[in-house]
Backbone bond lengths (Angstrom), bond angles and torsions (degrees), N, CA, C in turn:
res aa  C-N    CA-C-N  psi(-1)  N-CA   C-N-CA  omega(-1)  CA-C   N-CA-C  phi
1 M - - - 1.471 - - 1.528 107.06 -
2 I 1.339 115.54 138.72 1.437 121.57 169.39 1.533 110.34 -81.53
3 Q 1.315 113.66 128.91 1.460 117.50 172.46 1.525 109.37 -108.76
4 A 1.328 115.19 125.07 1.451 122.41 179.19 1.485 111.31 -114.56
5 M 1.346 114.92 126.86 1.504 118.56 179.16 1.570 103.77 -120.31
6 I 1.331 114.98 123.00 1.459 121.08 172.78 1.558 106.14 -104.33
7 T 1.309 115.75 127.19 1.505 118.02 179.48 1.527 107.60 -110.30
8 R 1.317 114.13 133.98 1.466 122.75 179.17 1.531 108.85 -121.05
9 N 1.300 114.31 153.76 1.496 117.74 170.43 1.501 108.60 -86.02
10 P 1.316 119.67 175.40 1.464 122.57 -178.01 1.611 111.36 -62.57
11 A 1.284 117.77 -19.75 1.478 119.49 177.76 1.531 110.00 -83.22
12 G 1.332 119.00 -3.50 1.491 121.32 179.28 1.509 115.07 92.26
13 Q 1.312 116.39 1.06 1.479 121.30 -177.55 1.539 107.31 -79.93
14 V 1.339 115.25 137.61 1.441 120.40 175.82 1.568 107.44 -70.38
15 T 1.350 116.20 126.82 1.477 120.54 178.68 1.521 112.87 -108.59
16 S 1.355 117.89 -19.27 1.476 120.65 176.51 1.516 107.57 -170.90
17 F 1.319 112.14 166.39 1.476 118.06 169.32 1.546 106.21 -143.27
18 R 1.334 114.34 150.91 1.429 121.91 178.55 1.519 108.66 -133.36
19 L 1.304 115.47 128.63 1.511 121.93 174.07 1.494 109.19 -118.03
20 T 1.302 115.90 128.86 1.465 121.83 178.90 1.568 109.98 -132.75
21 G 1.312 116.59 151.71 1.376 120.79 173.29 1.494 116.17 93.32
22 H 1.303 117.64 -177.09 1.451 123.79 178.19 1.512 107.85 -130.39
23 A 1.303 117.85 145.36 1.447 121.41 -178.70 1.565 113.09 -71.62
24 D 1.289 114.32 -42.96 1.468 121.64 -179.36 1.523 110.89 56.03
25 S 1.336 115.10 39.45 1.491 121.39 178.26 1.545 112.02 -88.47
26 G 1.344 115.52 -6.18 1.458 119.70 -179.29 1.502 110.10 -167.51
27 A 1.271 115.99 173.93 1.511 120.51 177.60 1.548 110.92 -61.01
28 Y 1.310 112.86 153.04 1.494 117.22 177.63 1.547 110.23 -51.23
29 G 1.305 116.15 131.41 1.466 120.85 -178.73 1.565 111.92 88.71
30 Q 1.325 117.23 -12.16 1.452 119.51 179.14 1.513 111.58 -125.59
31 D 1.299 118.77 15.78 1.450 123.64 -176.63 1.566 106.81 -85.81
32 I 1.301 116.60 100.31 1.477 121.07 -175.89 1.484 111.95 -69.45
33 V 1.319 119.96 -32.31 1.432 121.67 179.27 1.541 110.71 -65.87
34 C 1.355 113.96 -48.61 1.474 121.38 177.14 1.580 108.15 -58.04
35 A 1.278 115.84 -45.71 1.468 118.58 179.69 1.502 112.10 -61.62
36 A 1.314 119.29 -43.86 1.433 123.28 -179.19 1.537 110.74 -62.36
37 V 1.308 115.93 -48.33 1.499 118.02 179.59 1.527 111.61 -65.28
38 S 1.313 116.19 -40.12 1.477 119.27 -179.54 1.553 110.41 -63.03
39 V 1.294 116.14 -43.76 1.473 120.99 178.84 1.496 110.18 -63.25
40 L 1.314 118.03 -46.38 1.455 121.62 177.22 1.566 111.97 -56.53
41 A 1.326 115.98 -48.77 1.462 119.01 -177.91 1.509 114.22 -69.23
42 I 1.332 116.59 -43.60 1.472 118.94 -179.09 1.537 110.79 -69.91
43 S 1.302 117.90 -37.80 1.473 122.21 176.37 1.512 112.76 -62.76
44 T 1.330 113.82 -40.82 1.448 120.76 179.04 1.536 111.26 -64.49
45 I 1.337 113.80 -50.22 1.515 117.05 179.09 1.552 111.23 -62.10
46 N 1.341 114.96 -42.56 1.483 116.35 177.79 1.490 111.27 -61.81
47 G 1.311 118.79 -42.03 1.500 121.80 178.11 1.453 112.72 -60.91
48 I 1.358 117.18 -40.74 1.485 121.29 178.98 1.486 108.18 -64.07
49 E 1.289 117.91 -43.49 1.463 120.61 -176.63 1.575 111.53 -72.11
50 Q 1.373 116.90 -44.43 1.409 120.70 -169.10 1.567 114.39 -94.00
51 V 1.308 115.69 -28.81 1.460 119.88 -179.39 1.531 111.41 -98.50
52 A 1.310 119.84 -45.73 1.407 123.24 -179.95 1.554 111.72 -87.07
53 H 1.374 116.26 -11.95 1.435 123.78 -179.29 1.527 113.20 55.30
54 L 1.309 114.26 45.10 1.438 122.30 177.71 1.544 107.90 -120.07
55 K 1.307 116.46 156.49 1.468 120.47 -179.16 1.554 110.97 -123.59
56 P 1.322 115.79 96.71 1.458 117.43 177.28 1.510 114.74 -72.05
57 A 1.268 119.35 159.63 1.481 124.19 175.51 1.499 104.65 -81.71
58 I 1.295 117.65 120.28 1.468 123.35 -178.93 1.561 111.22 -117.28
59 Q 1.301 114.57 137.28 1.443 121.06 175.72 1.532 108.03 -131.64
60 S 1.326 117.59 130.80 1.492 117.89 -179.89 1.481 108.81 -144.35
61 D 1.336 110.99 156.99 1.534 120.65 178.24 1.502 107.59 -161.36
62 E 1.310 118.17 95.73 1.465 122.39 -177.39 1.491 113.39 -75.38
63 T 1.382 118.17 -25.22 1.439 121.92 -173.02 1.498 114.05 -80.52
64 N 1.324 120.23 -34.15 1.416 120.91 -177.54 1.498 113.74 -102.10
65 G 1.326 116.54 69.66 1.440 122.73 177.51 1.535 117.04 83.35
66 G 1.257 116.61 6.04 1.478 119.90 177.77 1.518 110.71 72.13
67 L 1.328 116.13 116.93 1.473 121.54 -177.81 1.517 109.22 -150.71
68 L 1.296 114.72 131.71 1.492 122.26 173.22 1.491 106.75 -144.19
69 I 1.346 116.45 116.67 1.446 122.78 175.00 1.510 107.91 -117.78
70 A 1.315 114.56 130.62 1.482 121.05 177.71 1.566 106.60 -123.16
71 D 1.281 115.62 118.59 1.495 121.53 -175.31 1.513 108.46 -112.44
72 F 1.317 116.60 122.98 1.473 122.28 -179.40 1.497 112.81 -108.79
73 T 1.337 120.18 7.76 1.441 122.22 -171.15 1.530 114.45 -64.49
74 K 1.294 115.07 -23.55 1.524 118.21 -178.55 1.504 110.85 -94.92
75 L 1.350 116.72 6.46 1.459 120.05 177.28 1.551 110.67 -103.11
76 D 1.271 116.47 170.89 1.436 123.36 175.60 1.535 108.89 -72.11
77 L 1.372 116.65 95.17 1.422 120.91 -175.52 1.534 113.49 -65.40
78 A 1.314 116.46 -19.62 1.468 121.23 179.70 1.533 110.64 -80.91
79 N 1.278 118.80 -8.80 1.496 121.86 177.05 1.511 109.57 -57.86
80 S 1.372 114.71 118.46 1.470 119.48 -175.56 1.493 112.13 -68.01
81 Q 1.329 121.74 -30.67 1.497 121.37 177.82 1.515 107.81 -69.15
82 L 1.277 119.36 -39.70 1.457 123.35 179.35 1.583 108.69 -58.25
83 Q 1.281 113.19 -57.09 1.483 119.85 -176.97 1.508 112.94 -65.28
84 T 1.302 117.56 -32.18 1.508 119.64 175.48 1.501 110.07 -67.13
85 L 1.332 118.53 -46.60 1.468 120.59 177.99 1.472 110.87 -61.56
86 L 1.330 120.10 -41.96 1.464 122.36 -179.69 1.548 111.85 -69.80
87 A 1.286 117.05 -30.71 1.461 120.63 177.16 1.570 109.07 -68.84
88 S 1.319 114.98 -40.60 1.465 121.29 179.35 1.593 106.02 -65.66
89 F 1.273 118.61 -43.71 1.494 121.39 179.24 1.496 109.81 -58.33
90 T 1.323 115.87 -49.29 1.468 120.70 -177.37 1.509 111.60 -62.53
91 L 1.341 117.66 -40.70 1.469 120.59 175.77 1.511 111.30 -62.91
92 G 1.320 119.30 -43.71 1.410 123.34 176.79 1.508 115.42 -60.93
93 L 1.339 114.71 -44.61 1.483 119.31 175.08 1.498 111.82 -58.02
94 N 1.320 115.48 -46.60 1.458 119.94 -177.89 1.487 111.67 -66.02
95 D 1.326 119.72 -35.59 1.480 122.46 173.59 1.537 112.06 -61.82
96 V 1.357 116.12 -44.70 1.468 119.50 176.31 1.514 110.36 -61.70
97 A 1.335 117.83 -42.78 1.467 121.38 -179.40 1.507 112.45 -64.29
98 T 1.352 116.48 -34.85 1.449 121.67 179.89 1.513 109.76 -66.08
99 N 1.308 117.26 -39.90 1.467 122.56 -176.09 1.565 113.31 -87.74
100 Y 1.294 116.75 -19.96 1.469 120.83 -176.82 1.524 111.29 -135.31
101 A 1.280 118.61 48.79 1.457 127.52 -174.36 1.566 110.96 -54.98
102 D 1.289 120.55 -25.60 1.477 121.29 -179.20 1.513 110.75 -76.85
103 Y 1.346 119.08 -8.84 1.458 122.64 -171.02 1.511 115.73 -121.48
104 I 1.317 113.11 -15.70 1.515 117.17 -176.09 1.560 108.00 -147.88
105 R 1.311 114.49 138.34 1.473 119.80 172.82 1.478 107.82 -130.09
106 V 1.354 115.41 129.88 1.506 122.44 -176.52 1.526 104.94 -113.79
107 R 1.317 114.24 127.99 1.484 121.74 175.67 1.543 109.32 -126.13
108 E 1.249 117.12 154.59 1.466 124.94 174.42 1.475 111.47 -122.67
109 Q 1.333 116.65 150.08 1.435 121.50 176.49 1.539 107.01 -142.57
110 I 1.315 114.46 151.01 1.479 121.60 173.40 1.511 108.44 -105.95
111 R 1.335 114.20 128.34 1.447 118.60 -179.04 1.481 107.11 -138.69
């Protein structure tokens, strides 16, 4: 199961996200839940870098259980492009979780 954690500050701005695990909803190369989450995450990070011109701190490890951490705390969190992209990412993840609850869980925390 993919575990997604979205972290927000007290103002409600997304400050980081963490994805761990594997969906295992299908054979390797045919796992639509994994593909959906991967596309959402990669597109969001690419958008932040190429559209908002910001460089988040990224940590990843595909071999040891699947891990992607994106940290935005050192960026201008008030940047509207950043927060719009992250809001879209959060909506997309929640849509996937609604339709494939056996394979992904999305949680949020305020920190």
